[in-house]
TIZABA-814978 format. One line per 8 residues: their letters; for each residue x negated, y negated, z of N, C-alpha, C. Coordinates in steps of 0.05 Angstrom, whole numbers, plus 5000, padded with zeros to 4 digits. Atoms other than C-alpha are relative to their C-alpha. Layout:
! TIZABA-814978
a = X:Y:Z:X:Y:Z:X:Y:Z ~ ...
***
This chain:
! TIZABA-814978
mnillery = 4991:4967:5002:9280:0804:2892:4979:5016:5004 ~ 5023:4977:4997:9237:0864:2910:4990:5004:4972 ~ 5010:4992:5025:9192:0882:2849:5009:5026:4995 ~ 4993:4974:5002:9212:0952:2862:5021:5001:4988 ~ 4975:4998:5018:9284:0939:2846:5003:4986:4975 ~ 4999:5008:5033:9266:0900:2786:4990:5025:4982 ~ 5006:4974:5015:9232:0963:2760:5020:5021:4998 ~ 4970:4983:5001:9293:1002:2783:5021:4995:4981
adviirra = 4980:5012:5017:9336:0961:2745:4989:5003:4971 ~ 5010:4993:5032:9290:0966:2682:5010:5038:4993 ~ 4995:4966:5006:9294:1048:2693:5029:5007:4994 ~ 4968:4991:5003:9372:1046:2701:5007:4991:4970 ~ 4986:5009:5024:9383:1003:2637:4982:5015:4979 ~ 5014:4993:5020:9327:1029:2593:4999:5028:4998 ~ 5008:4972:5000:9311:1098:2615:5028:5018:5000 ~ 4974:4988:4990:9382:1124:2645:5020:4992:4979
lrleegdv = 4972:5007:5014:9438:1085:2604:4986:4993:4972 ~ 5012:5003:5023:9393:1068:2549:5014:4977:4978 ~ 4980:5023:5018:9430:1006:2526:4990:4994:4976 ~ 5008:5010:5028:9424:0979:2456:5013:4975:5001 ~ 4988:5028:5004:9442:0914:2426:5029:5001:4992 ~ 4971:5002:5008:9511:0896:2420:5016:5013:5022 ~ 4986:4979:4977:9529:0943:2484:5010:4975:5020 ~ 4989:5018:4979:9573:0910:2538:5000:5022:5026
lsinteee = 5004:4981:4973:9556:0941:2611:5021:4988:5017 ~ 4977:5005:4976:9612:0947:2666:4981:5009:5024 ~ 5018:4995:4969:9576:0949:2738:5023:5002:5024 ~ 4982:4998:4982:9620:0977:2791:4988:5005:5027 ~ 5013:4997:4976:9598:0966:2861:5010:4987:5024 ~ 4990:5016:4976:9610:0936:2932:4987:4977:5002 ~ 5011:5022:4998:9595:0869:2956:4971:4997:5013 ~ 5030:5003:4991:9528:0882:2989:4982:5010:4985
nsdfasli = 5023:4995:5018:9496:0909:2925:5006:4982:4974 ~ 4997:5021:5019:9520:0842:2887:4975:4988:4986 ~ 5023:5015:5010:9452:0812:2880:4985:5022:4983 ~ 5010:4981:5017:9426:0879:2854:5017:5000:4974 ~ 4983:5004:5019:9489:0880:2808:4994:4981:4976 ~ 5009:5019:5013:9469:0811:2782:4975:5000:4983 ~ 5028:5000:5011:9397:0828:2767:5007:5016:4977 ~ 4992:4978:5021:9421:0886:2726:5014:4987:4977
arkakeit = 4986:5015:5019:9467:0841:2688:4983:4982:4978 ~ 5019:5016:5013:9410:0794:2672:4986:5013:4980 ~ 5018:4980:5015:9363:0850:2647:5014:5015:4978 ~ 4979:4996:5021:9425:0876:2608:4998:4987:4974 ~ 4995:5018:5018:9431:0819:2573:4975:4994:4974 ~ 5019:5006:5011:9356:0816:2548:5004:5020:4977 ~ 4995:4977:5023:9377:0885:2506:5020:4993:4985 ~ 4980:5001:5019:9442:0878:2486:5014:4976:4993
gngsyiqn = 4990:5021:5004:9451:0804:2479:5032:4989:5012 ~ 4980:5008:4988:9513:0800:2517:5004:5003:5032 ~ 4999:4998:4973:9540:0793:2587:5014:5029:5015 ~ 4993:4976:4989:9564:0849:2633:5022:4995:5022 ~ 4977:5004:4975:9628:0858:2677:4984:5013:5022 ~ 5010:4988:4972:9615:0870:2754:5030:5001:5013 ~ 4978:4989:4985:9673:0903:2787:4996:5008:5029 ~ 5003:4998:4968:9678:0895:2864:5020:5016:5006
iengkvte = 4983:4983:4995:9704:0955:2895:5006:4995:5028 ~ 5001:4994:4968:9734:0962:2967:5023:5019:5002 ~ 4983:4978:4989:9766:1023:2995:5010:5014:4975 ~ 4997:4990:5020:9761:1053:2925:5011:4989:4982 ~ 4984:5013:5022:9799:1003:2885:4985:4976:4995 ~ 5013:5022:5012:9774:0948:2840:5012:4980:5010 ~ 4988:5023:4996:9790:0881:2875:4993:4976:4984 ~ 5008:5026:5014:9754:0834:2832:4985:5010:4976
tteaasdy = 5011:5003:5024:9727:0830:2761:4987:4977:4993 ~ 5011:5029:5009:9677:0775:2742:4980:5011:4977 ~ 5022:4997:5023:9627:0765:2683:4978:4989:5006 ~ 5024:5009:4992:9559:0761:2694:4980:4999:4974 ~ 5026:5005:5023:9495:0734:2650:5015:4991:4974 ~ 4991:5008:5025:9542:0707:2600:5009:4970:4999 ~ 4994:5027:5006:9552:0637:2572:5027:4999:4987 ~ 4968:5001:5010:9621:0653:2543:5013:5021:5005
pidkkpta = 4993:4979:4996:9674:0698:2554:4995:5024:4992 ~ 5006:4970:5014:9663:0773:2536:5025:5006:4989 ~ 4977:4991:5019:9711:0791:2481:5000:5031:4992 ~ 5004:4972:5004:9690:0865:2479:5001:5019:5025 ~ 5002:4974:4986:9705:0928:2520:4978:5013:5006 ~ 5021:4986:4991:9652:0960:2561:4991:5021:4981 ~ 5005:4976:5013:9611:1008:2522:4980:5017:5016 ~ 5014:4984:4985:9570:1032:2578:5008:4996:5030
llylpvyk = 4992:5003:4971:9584:1045:2656:4979:5004:5017 ~ 5023:4993:4973:9544:1039:2720:5010:4996:5026 ~ 4989:5005:4973:9566:1055:2788:4974:4998:5022 ~ 5029:5003:4977:9514:1029:2844:5023:5009:5034 ~ 4988:4991:4978:9547:1070:2907:4989:4987:5019 ~ 5011:5010:4976:9538:1041:2977:5001:5023:5020 ~ 5004:4981:4982:9514:1094:3022:5013:4997:5029 ~ 4985:5005:4978:9562:1103:3078:4991:5018:5027
dyeetenr = 5003:4985:4975:9552:1127:3153:5019:5024:4995 ~ 4984:4981:4995:9581:1196:3160:5016:5007:5023 ~ 4978:4992:4977:9641:1212:3203:4993:5027:5013 ~ 5003:4969:4991:9636:1270:3247:5018:5017:4996 ~ 4977:4984:5006:9671:1329:3231:5015:5010:5020 ~ 4984:4984:4979:9731:1366:3260:5005:5027:4993 ~ 4996:4972:4998:9733:1436:3268:5027:5006:4984 ~ 4981:4991:5012:9782:1472:3220:5012:4985:4983
klysapei = 4984:5023:5020:9803:1408:3185:4999:5006:4975 ~ 5001:5002:5030:9822:1415:3114:4999:4975:4989 ~ 5002:5033:5003:9796:1351:3085:5011:5002:4972 ~ 4992:5005:5026:9825:1316:3027:4981:4999:4980 ~ 5015:5008:5021:9794:1306:2959:4982:4972:5005 ~ 5014:5018:4995:9773:1233:2977:4981:5001:5025 ~ 5018:4999:4978:9746:1254:3043:4981:5018:4991 ~ 5027:4986:5009:9705:1309:3012:4978:4982:4981
qkyrmlsd = 5018:5016:5018:9679:1257:2959:4979:4986:5021 ~ 5015:5012:4979:9651:1218:3018:4977:5015:5012 ~ 5018:4982:4995:9613:1276:3039:4980:5007:4979 ~ 5016:4989:5023:9582:1286:2970:5004:5028:4989 ~ 4996:4978:5003:9611:1350:2964:5025:5012:4980 ~ 4980:4999:5015:9671:1340:2913:4990:5014:4975 ~ 5008:4983:5021:9667:1388:2852:5014:4985:4974 ~ 4985:5006:5025:9681:1366:2781:5020:5017:4993
pldnpdps = 4980:4985:5014:9746:1382:2748:4988:5016:4978 ~ 5014:4988:5024:9726:1441:2700:5010:4995:4974 ~ 4990:5007:5023:9768:1413:2646:4994:4971:4993 ~ 5010:5026:5010:9732:1344:2645:4990:5000:4970 ~ 5009:5000:5026:9727:1323:2579:4973:4986:4991 ~ 5025:5012:5011:9661:1303:2545:4997:4970:5002 ~ 5002:5028:5000:9640:1232:2561:4999:4986:4966 ~ 5005:5014:5024:9648:1181:2505:4980:4978:4997
ipfavapv = 5017:5020:4995:9604:1127:2532:4975:5007:5021 ~ 5020:5001:4984:9538:1126:2569:5009:4988:5026 ~ 4993:5009:4977:9545:1127:2644:4978:5004:5018 ~ 5021:4994:4981:9500:1133:2706:5007:4988:5030 ~ 4994:5008:4974:9506:1129:2777:4971:4995:5019 ~ 5025:5009:4992:9447:1096:2812:5002:4991:5030 ~ 4999:5005:4974:9437:1098:2888:4984:4975:5008 ~ 5010:5023:4991:9414:1032:2923:4988:5001:5026
pslswgka = 5009:4992:4971:9368:1033:2981:5010:4985:5021 ~ 4987:5013:4986:9402:1013:3044:4990:5016:5028 ~ 5003:4991:4972:9395:1026:3123:5012:5027:5004 ~ 4981:4975:4993:9449:1082:3128:4984:5022:4976 ~ 5019:4982:5019:9409:1118:3065:4978:5015:5020 ~ 5025:4990:4988:9345:1117:3103:5009:5015:5024 ~ 4990:4986:4975:9381:1139:3169:5007:5025:4991 ~ 4994:4975:5002:9408:1199:3132:4975:5016:4992
veddedea = 5024:4985:5012:9338:1220:3105:4988:5006:5027 ~ 5013:4997:4979:9304:1213:3173:5016:4976:5024 ~ 4983:5014:4974:9343:1186:3240:4987:4972:5006 ~ 5015:5028:4988:9284:1134:3263:4985:4979:4977 ~ 5016:5020:5021:9271:1104:3193:5021:4980:4994 ~ 4984:5023:5008:9300:1046:3156:5004:5003:4967 ~ 4994:5000:5027:9316:1028:3085:4970:5000:4986 ~ 5020:4997:5012:9241:1024:3067:4988:5028:4991
lcyslite = 5004:4969:5009:9239:1100:3063:5008:5001:4973 ~ 4983:5001:5029:9293:1094:3004:4981:4985:4979 ~ 5012:5012:5025:9249:1049:2967:4974:5018:4995 ~ 5021:4980:5006:9189:1100:2975:5013:5020:4986 ~ 4992:4979:5019:9236:1154:2950:5002:4996:4977 ~ 5003:5011:5030:9251:1116:2891:4981:4999:4983 ~ 5028:5004:5014:9182:1094:2875:4988:5025:4993 ~ 5015:4972:5007:9155:1167:2878:5018:5013:4978
llsldedd = 4986:4983:5020:9209:1196:2837:4996:4988:4976 ~ 4996:5013:5024:9213:1147:2788:4971:4986:4992 ~ 5029:5014:5011:9136:1123:2784:5004:4973:4999 ~ 4996:5030:5001:9159:1053:2796:4972:4991:5003 ~ 5029:5015:4994:9084:1036:2821:4983:5005:4980 ~ 5020:4995:5027:9051:1060:2752:5006:4984:4983 ~ 4997:5020:5025:9039:1020:2692:5022:5010:4980 ~ 4984:4986:5020:9081:1070:2648:5024:5009:5010
ylngndde = 4977:4992:4988:9141:1075:2691:5026:5002:4980 ~ 4978:4991:5018:9189:1070:2635:4995:5020:4979 ~ 5006:4977:5017:9161:1127:2596:5015:5027:5015 ~ 4986:4974:4983:9207:1186:2606:5006:5021:4977 ~ 4989:4985:5027:9222:1217:2532:4987:5024:5005 ~ 5010:4974:5000:9169:1269:2540:5011:5021:5016 ~ 4985:4977:4980:9206:1305:2601:5022:5000:4988 ~ 4978:4992:5013:9267:1301:2564:4999:5016:4978
dlllyecs = 5007:4988:5020:9243:1324:2503:4994:5037:5007 ~ 5007:4977:4992:9214:1381:2542:5019:5019:5011 ~ 4971:4992:4985:9283:1395:2583:5009:5017:4975 ~ 4984:4989:5020:9320:1400:2517:4989:5026:4987 ~ 5005:4978:5014:9273:1449:2487:5001:5027:5016 ~ 4998:4977:4986:9266:1493:2542:5037:5010:5006 ~ 4972:4996:5001:9349:1491:2544:5002:5017:4972 ~ 5002:4988:5020:9343:1513:2471:4990:5024:4998
elnrkklv = 5009:4973:4999:9296:1571:2478:5017:5021:5021 ~ 4984:4981:4985:9337:1599:2538:5027:5006:4984 ~ 4975:4992:5013:9398:1595:2496:4996:5020:4977 ~ 5006:4984:5019:9367:1627:2439:4996:5029:5006 ~ 5002:4968:4998:9352:1694:2477:5030:5013:5009 ~ 4977:4981:4994:9424:1708:2494:5004:5012:5024 ~ 5003:4982:4975:9417:1721:2562:5028:5005:5015 ~ 4976:4997:4988:9474:1753:2602:5000:5005:5030
sahiqdee = 5003:4997:4971:9442:1768:2673:4974:4994:5009 ~ 5022:5006:4986:9390:1754:2720:4995:5008:5026 ~ 5010:4986:4980:9349:1775:2777:4985:4979:5011 ~ 5020:5015:4992:9320:1729:2827:4985:5008:5024 ~ 5011:4991:4978:9268:1745:2877:4976:4984:5009 ~ 5022:5013:4985:9214:1712:2922:4991:5015:5026 ~ 5013:4991:4976:9168:1723:2987:5012:4985:5026 ~ 4984:5016:4979:9217:1672:3024:5021:5016:5007
gtditfnf = 4979:4986:4990:9274:1720:3032:5027:4994:4978 ~ 4982:4996:5016:9312:1721:2969:4997:5026:4979 ~ 4997:4978:5025:9333:1782:2922:5029:5000:4991 ~ 4978:5004:5006:9393:1767:2888:5005:5008:4967 ~ 4997:4993:5031:9423:1795:2818:5028:4990:4992 ~ 4972:5010:5004:9487:1760:2782:5002:5001:4969 ~ 4998:5002:5033:9514:1752:2708:5007:4972:4997 ~ 4992:5028:5009:9524:1689:2672:5027:5002:4990
lpgsefrt = 4971:5001:5007:9591:1669:2656:5001:4998:4968 ~ 4991:5003:5032:9613:1686:2586:5011:4979:4994 ~ 4988:5026:5010:9624:1626:2543:4981:4973:5015 ~ 5019:5021:4985:9572:1585:2585:4977:5002:4985 ~ 5029:4999:5014:9501:1564:2557:4986:4980:5021 ~ 5016:5022:4982:9443:1525:2593:5003:4977:4988 ~ 5000:5030:5001:9446:1453:2599:4989:4987:5019 ~ 5016:5017:4979:9405:1397:2626:5019:4977:5005
thislssg = 4986:5022:4989:9433:1335:2665:4996:4981:4975 ~ 5001:5023:5020:9408:1291:2600:5028:5011:4982 ~ 4976:4993:5014:9470:1284:2557:5002:4985:4976 ~ 4997:5010:5028:9480:1275:2482:5031:4992:4990 ~ 4974:5001:5010:9542:1243:2456:5001:5006:4973 ~ 4999:4993:5031:9572:1260:2389:4989:4978:4983 ~ 5014:5018:5022:9547:1195:2361:4974:5003:5004 ~ 5027:5001:5004:9481:1214:2374:4984:4986:5027
rhftptvf = 5020:5017:4977:9458:1169:2437:5000:5024:5026 ~ 5008:4990:4978:9430:1197:2499:4999:4990:5025 ~ 5003:5014:4979:9433:1181:2568:5000:5022:5021 ~ 5009:4982:4980:9416:1209:2640:5020:4986:5023 ~ 4983:5007:4980:9478:1202:2690:4990:4996:5025 ~ 5012:4993:4969:9438:1220:2753:4976:4979:4999 ~ 5028:5014:5006:9379:1168:2728:4975:5013:4998 ~ 5029:4984:5007:9324:1220:2739:5016:5028:4994
ssdifrai = 4993:4972:5003:9335:1290:2711:4975:5017:4993 ~ 5026:4977:5009:9286:1356:2714:5011:5026:5003 ~ 4988:4970:4995:9339:1411:2720:5012:5009:4974 ~ 4986:4989:5020:9368:1462:2670:5021:5014:5017 ~ 4979:4985:4984:9432:1496:2696:5022:5017:4981 ~ 4978:4987:5015:9482:1548:2675:5023:5014:5022 ~ 4979:4990:4979:9551:1574:2706:4990:5031:5005 ~ 5001:4971:4991:9553:1644:2738:5026:5012:4999
drtsaegy = 4974:4989:4994:9605:1694:2735:5013:5006:5025 ~ 4992:5005:4973:9643:1686:2797:5002:5023:5020 ~ 5000:4976:4986:9645:1760:2824:4978:5014:4992 ~ 5014:4983:5005:9585:1786:2801:4975:5001:5019 ~ 5022:5006:4982:9528:1762:2854:4998:5021:5024 ~ 5006:4977:4980:9501:1820:2899:4968:4994:5009 ~ 5025:5006:4995:9442:1810:2941:4997:4976:5026 ~ 5000:5022:4979:9417:1751:2995:4981:4986:4986
itttrpfm = 5020:5026:5006:9380:1685:2991:4996:4989:5025 ~ 5009:5016:4980:9345:1644:3038:4990:4978:4990 ~ 5007:5024:5007:9339:1567:3031:4974:4993:5003 ~ 5028:5004:4999:9270:1537:3025:4994:4970:5002 ~ 5001:5034:4995:9283:1457:3029:5021:4999:5014 ~ 4980:5004:4983:9330:1425:3072:5019:4990:4978 ~ 4977:5008:5017:9402:1404:3042:5020:4989:5014 ~ 4986:5014:4981:9459:1365:3064:5028:5013:4995
lfgkrigr = 4974:4990:4996:9527:1391:3087:5016:4980:5021 ~ 4980:5019:4991:9583:1346:3111:4979:4973:5013 ~ 5019:5018:4985:9524:1293:3121:4984:5000:5016 ~ 5021:4990:4982:9483:1330:3161:4976:5013:4982 ~ 5024:4984:5015:9413:1356:3143:4999:5025:5012 ~ 5001:4969:4986:9410:1429:3147:4973:5014:4989 ~ 5025:4986:5001:9346:1467:3153:5001:5035:4988 ~ 5001:4978:5015:9337:1541:3137:5022:5013:5007
mslsfrng = 4971:4985:5001:9396:1586:3122:4999:5026:4982 ~ 5003:4975:5017:9399:1659:3099:5027:5008:4995 ~ 4975:4991:5010:9464:1684:3060:5003:5024:4983 ~ 4993:4978:5011:9491:1748:3038:5020:5002:4981 ~ 4974:5000:5019:9533:1759:2977:5007:5028:4991 ~ 4991:4971:5011:9575:1822:2953:5022:4987:4982 ~ 4984:5011:5020:9619:1811:2892:5007:4976:4996 ~ 5005:5027:5004:9598:1741:2885:5009:4986:5020
kiteystd = 4985:5016:4975:9626:1719:2954:4979:5005:5024 ~ 5020:4998:4975:9585:1701:3018:5014:5022:5018 ~ 4991:4987:4981:9595:1757:3065:4992:4997:5028 ~ 5013:5008:4972:9549:1733:3125:4983:4979:4996 ~ 5022:5019:5002:9498:1682:3136:4990:4992:5029 ~ 5014:5002:4977:9448:1664:3190:4989:4974:5003 ~ 5018:5021:4994:9424:1598:3217:5006:4987:5032 ~ 4999:5004:4973:9424:1554:3279:5031:4994:5005
eksgdlmn = 4970:5001:4993:9492:1542:3314:5019:4980:4987 ~ 4986:5026:5007:9508:1472:3292:5002:5007:4969 ~ 4997:4997:5030:9488:1487:3217:5027:5024:4994 ~ 4975:4975:5005:9533:1553:3224:5030:4991:5001 ~ 4973:5011:4995:9591:1513:3248:5009:4981:4974 ~ 4998:5012:5026:9584:1469:3187:5009:5016:4973 ~ 5001:4978:5025:9575:1525:3136:5031:5014:5007 ~ 4974:4989:4995:9640:1556:3171:5022:4981:4989
lylsqdqn = 4981:5029:5009:9680:1486:3157:4996:5001:4973 ~ 5001:4998:5033:9655:1488:3083:5018:5019:4995 ~ 4988:4973:5017:9675:1556:3069:5030:5003:5008 ~ 4969:5004:4991:9748:1542:3102:5013:4980:4981 ~ 4984:5018:5021:9761:1488:3052:5019:5013:4980 ~ 4983:4989:5022:9788:1532:2997:4990:5031:5000 ~ 5003:4969:5009:9789:1609:2978:4973:5003:4986 ~ 5022:5001:5022:9732:1594:2925:4974:4990:5013
agylsels = 5015:5019:4998:9686:1555:2964:4971:5018:5005 ~ 5022:4987:4992:9641:1612:2982:4990:5022:4978 ~ 5011:4982:5025:9630:1643:2912:4978:4989:4983 ~ 5025:5015:5010:9567:1631:2875:5011:4997:4973 ~ 4991:5014:5025:9576:1591:2812:4979:4994:4979 ~ 5020:5008:5021:9515:1566:2783:4968:5002:5003 ~ 5025:4997:4997:9443:1574:2774:4988:4974:4988 ~ 5016:5025:5004:9397:1511:2771:4972:5003:5004
iaeestka = 5033:4993:5002:9319:1513:2750:4992:4973:4996 ~ 5011:5027:5010:9277:1454:2757:4966:5011:5012 ~ 5023:4993:4998:9201:1465:2759:4988:4989:5025 ~ 5007:5006:4977:9155:1460:2821:4979:4977:5001 ~ 5018:5024:5006:9113:1407:2786:5008:4971:4993 ~ 4990:5024:5000:9160:1351:2780:5004:4982:5019 ~ 4998:5021:4981:9166:1287:2816:5020:5005:5022 ~ 4987:4997:4977:9225:1308:2857:4989:5027:5018
ssidyfal = 5008:4980:4988:9195:1376:2876:4980:4996:5025 ~ 5011:5013:4974:9147:1336:2920:5011:4991:5022 ~ 4989:5012:4976:9197:1305:2962:5019:5020:5013 ~ 4984:4982:4985:9226:1342:3019:5028:4997:5006 ~ 4969:5009:5000:9295:1308:3019:5008:4977:4995 ~ 4985:5026:5012:9335:1256:2986:5022:4990:5019 ~ 4973:5007:4989:9399:1264:3024:5020:4991:4982 ~ 4984:5004:5025:9429:1262:2955:5002:5022:4988
pewdrmrg = 4999:4977:5014:9455:1326:2929:4992:5005:4968 ~ 5002:5003:5025:9452:1304:2859:4960:5004:4993 ~ 5034:5002:4998:9370:1291:2870:4991:5029:5012 ~ 5011:4978:4985:9360:1346:2921:4998:5028:4981 ~ 5001:4974:5009:9378:1403:2871:4982:5000:4976 ~ 5024:5001:5018:9326:1379:2824:4972:5006:5009 ~ 5027:5001:4985:9266:1397:2876:4993:5028:4992 ~ 5013:4972:5004:9259:1469:2851:5028:5015:4988
isltiggp = 4975:4984:5014:9313:1528:2832:5018:4999:5025 ~ 4978:5003:4978:9377:1522:2870:5023:5016:4989 ~ 4975:4990:5006:9444:1563:2869:5021:4983:5012 ~ 4974:5014:4991:9510:1533:2877:5017:5020:5008 ~ 4972:4989:4991:9569:1556:2913:5027:4984:5000 ~ 4979:5020:5003:9637:1529:2902:5001:4987:4971 ~ 4989:5003:5029:9657:1492:2838:4970:4991:4982 ~ 5025:5010:5011:9596:1488:2782:5010:4976:4983
rpeslktd = 4989:5025:5014:9591:1429:2738:5003:5013:4976 ~ 4984:4986:5023:9632:1437:2673:4987:4995:4975 ~ 5014:5007:5028:9580:1414:2622:4989:5026:4988 ~ 5010:4979:5012:9554:1483:2615:5023:5022:4993 ~ 4979:4983:5011:9624:1510:2599:5010:4994:4977 ~ 5001:5007:5025:9627:1515:2527:5025:5013:4984 ~ 4974:4996:5006:9697:1551:2514:5020:5001:5017 ~ 4980:5002:4980:9764:1546:2541:4998:5029:5021
aarrnand = 4998:4977:4980:9756:1623:2570:4986:4998:5017 ~ 5023:5001:4978:9695:1598:2608:5014:4982:5022 ~ 4989:5012:4981:9734:1545:2635:5022:5012:5017 ~ 4979:4978:4985:9792:1590:2656:4982:5015:5022 ~ 5005:4979:4982:9747:1640:2687:4976:4989:5017 ~ 5022:5010:4985:9694:1596:2722:5011:4993:5027 ~ 4992:5001:4974:9696:1587:2797:5017:4974:5003 ~ 4985:5027:4998:9753:1533:2809:5002:4997:5031
slvtlslp = 5000:5001:4969:9739:1505:2878:5000:4965:5007 ~ 5005:5032:4995:9747:1430:2906:4975:4993:5007 ~ 5033:5008:4991:9678:1436:2941:4975:5010:4984 ~ 5022:4988:5015:9610:1445:2913:4978:4995:5020 ~ 5025:5001:4981:9545:1457:2951:4978:5013:4990 ~ 5024:4986:5008:9475:1469:2921:4985:5009:5021 ~ 5018:4990:4976:9429:1514:2962:4975:5006:4987 ~ 5028:4999:5015:9354:1504:2946:4988:5029:5009
igsdttvi = 5013:4981:4998:9314:1568:2943:4979:5006:4988 ~ 5025:4994:5017:9262:1556:2897:4970:4998:5016 ~ 5033:5004:4984:9183:1562:2916:4982:5004:4976 ~ 5015:4986:5021:9124:1581:2874:4997:5030:5000 ~ 5006:4974:4998:9127:1650:2888:5031:5011:4990 ~ 4978:4988:5015:9202:1655:2856:4997:5005:4974 ~ 5008:4987:5028:9205:1698:2797:5032:5009:4994 ~ 4974:4993:5004:9271:1697:2759:4996:5016:4970
taydadgn = 4998:4981:5024:9282:1755:2706:5028:5000:4992 ~ 4976:4998:5014:9336:1756:2657:5001:5020:4979 ~ 4996:4980:5016:9367:1804:2609:5018:4998:4983 ~ 4977:5006:5021:9402:1799:2541:5018:5025:4999 ~ 4982:4977:5001:9459:1847:2522:4988:5028:4998 ~ 5014:4974:5001:9412:1898:2500:4981:5014:5019 ~ 5017:4989:4978:9375:1901:2562:4972:4989:4997 ~ 5020:5016:5002:9316:1862:2537:4993:4986:5023
efvvaedg = 5011:5011:4983:9274:1837:2589:4988:4971:5001 ~ 5014:5025:5003:9250:1762:2597:4992:4990:5028 ~ 5003:5007:4979:9214:1729:2652:5003:4969:4999 ~ 4990:5027:5005:9248:1657:2656:4989:4980:5014 ~ 5013:5019:4981:9212:1626:2714:4979:5017:5016 ~ 5017:4991:4981:9152:1645:2752:4974:4977:5007 ~ 5021:5020:4991:9093:1609:2794:5008:4973:4999 ~ 4992:5027:4997:9135:1550:2796:5007:4985:4973
fitedd = 4992:5013:5023:9145:1539:2725:5019:5016:4979 ~ 4985:4986:5017:9195:1557:2668:4984:5012:4979 ~ 5021:4990:5016:9162:1605:2623:5011:5006:4973 ~ 4987:4998:5025:9167:1622:2547:4990:5031:4991 ~ 5006:4973:5000:9157:1695:2553:5019:5016:4980 ~ 4979:4991:5019:9187:1729:2485:4999:5035:5005
***
């Protein structure tokens, strides 16, 4: 087994899921990832003392459940979940088609329901290197590129690849500081073509992708995390933005795009013809697809920021500052009123706008001004 996959498995179970003694892991995957699933099960047993369930999935349904790395039947329900998705080749889009939720999910644009309950056990989604993923990043590449991306992102070629607590502590501290300021609005401006203002959604707060359970356990569902995010009032955005990094739309790599907003909604956009057709298709999926819904902040000094394109939206939005249209992540919605008033859309799309020239200025209810991000870093301006 590839030594990088060995280390990747370590990161998944020790840094992302943070398995503990007595845990039972359930791994959902497809047949082509079975060897990697078995490797993870063996490594999990070193920590938990228990075997793992491996659930084989075909066409979105579990077809078989086996017990791995166990000398005896497992008599305990799963206490942690892992999904190893198989990166699929994307079908060509059809103009004016309204896609179903499962179809949108295949394009990695399905938003989470706004009333999603808080998780009760650790879970993670870990992409596995494959030819299809490699081709999605660069047409003439293969799965070796995926190994390079994961190695760089997770520092798998370094001796201390399992050390990630400092990053988590910093993100949690920055979230706490931002929430302490009780910010209600923000203005983003840069030299690349962005000048936009918006209000934060009342009843929302800044969150990070690191999740803390009521039991006190921590985990990272995206394996890697560097972002802080918060929901935006859906009718408040005014101004314009220009993307600064590639992003994925209906499985295609999209380059530069400029978009204007009024009363929170996209009013016009400019890009090349093919990208414009895909954006038009996206906006036609439902009436709320074009409303600005979330701010995500990641510093320009993270491992993700140095990578041009992952072809994975959950990692692409961690390369810097991004603004989401469509559905926001429900984690930052802290009240019932926030969940009712958040932008409810079937689709979601993060647009990368950050650079080292970006300045985010935010304001509290009394009009006090705070520089939230500048020179590629989250600031501590009081």
